DRENKE-770697 format. One record per residue (C-alpha): residue in three letters; chain; z, y negated, x negated. Coordinates in steps of 0.5 Angstrom, whole numbers, plus 500, padded with zeros to 3 digits. Example, Ala and Ser with C-alpha at 12.3 -4.5 7.8 and 13.67 -1.06 7.14 Angstrom:
<nodes>
 rest kette   w   v   u
  Ala     A 516 509 475
  Ser     A 514 502 473
</nodes>
This chain:
<nodes>
 rest kette   w   v   u
  Met     A 323 205 464
  Leu     A 325 210 469
  Ile     A 322 212 475
  Lys     A 326 216 481
  Arg     A 324 218 487
  Ile     A 330 219 491
  Thr     A 331 221 499
  Val     A 337 216 502
  Gln     A 343 221 505
  Leu     A 347 214 507
  Pro     A 349 214 514
  Gly     A 345 209 518
  Gly     A 341 207 511
  Leu     A 341 201 507
  Gln     A 344 197 513
  Ala     A 349 191 511
  Arg     A 355 194 507
  His     A 352 200 504
  Thr     A 347 194 501
  Ala     A 353 190 499
  Leu     A 356 195 496
  Phe     A 349 197 492
  Val     A 348 191 489
  His     A 354 190 487
  Lys     A 354 197 483
  Ala     A 347 195 480
  Phe     A 350 188 478
  Ser     A 354 192 474
  Phe     A 347 193 469
  Lys     A 344 190 464
  Ser     A 337 193 465
  Asp     A 332 191 470
  Ile     A 333 195 477
  Leu     A 327 194 483
  Leu     A 327 198 489
  Ala     A 320 201 492
  Lys     A 318 203 499
  Asp     A 312 203 503
  Gly     A 309 199 498
  Lys     A 314 193 498
  Ser     A 319 193 492
  Ala     A 326 188 491
  Asn     A 330 186 486
  Ala     A 336 191 487
  Lys     A 341 185 485
  Ser     A 338 181 491
  Ile     A 342 183 497
  Met     A 336 179 502
  Lys     A 331 183 499
  Val     A 334 190 498
  Met     A 336 189 506
  Glu     A 328 187 507
  Leu     A 327 194 505
  Ala     A 330 197 511
  Ala     A 331 204 508
  Lys     A 334 209 513
  Glu     A 337 216 512
  Gly     A 332 220 511
  Asp     A 327 215 508
  Glu     A 324 216 501
  Ile     A 324 210 496
  Thr     A 323 210 489
  Leu     A 329 207 484
  Met     A 326 204 477
  Thr     A 330 202 472
  Gly     A 328 198 464
  Gly     A 333 197 459
  Ile     A 339 198 455
  Asp     A 343 201 460
  Glu     A 337 204 465
  Gln     A 339 212 464
  Ala     A 346 209 467
  Ala     A 344 205 471
  Ala     A 339 210 475
  Arg     A 345 215 474
  Thr     A 350 211 478
  Leu     A 345 208 483
  Glu     A 341 215 484
  Glu     A 349 218 486
  Phe     A 350 213 490
  Leu     A 344 213 495
  Leu     A 345 221 495
  Thr     A 352 220 498
  Lys     A 354 221 504
  His     A 358 214 505
  Arg     A 364 212 510
</nodes>
């Protein structure tokens, strides 16, 4: 399992549109993917669970990936969280 601490750079954080895009990307991988913030964790393939984390721009979250394509998943999702999307 890979574990990465990431500071969210998305303007507005993981609000609805960004969360939908993030979850769509997460679904493209076979690995198990979790996000954690403030002691709560969420399946990164569940829009509702990710939204419940209420991750805002500047928040530190933990990305955990485990499985056959864990490295590609971690790299892709970390890049998404660090990019300032519109």
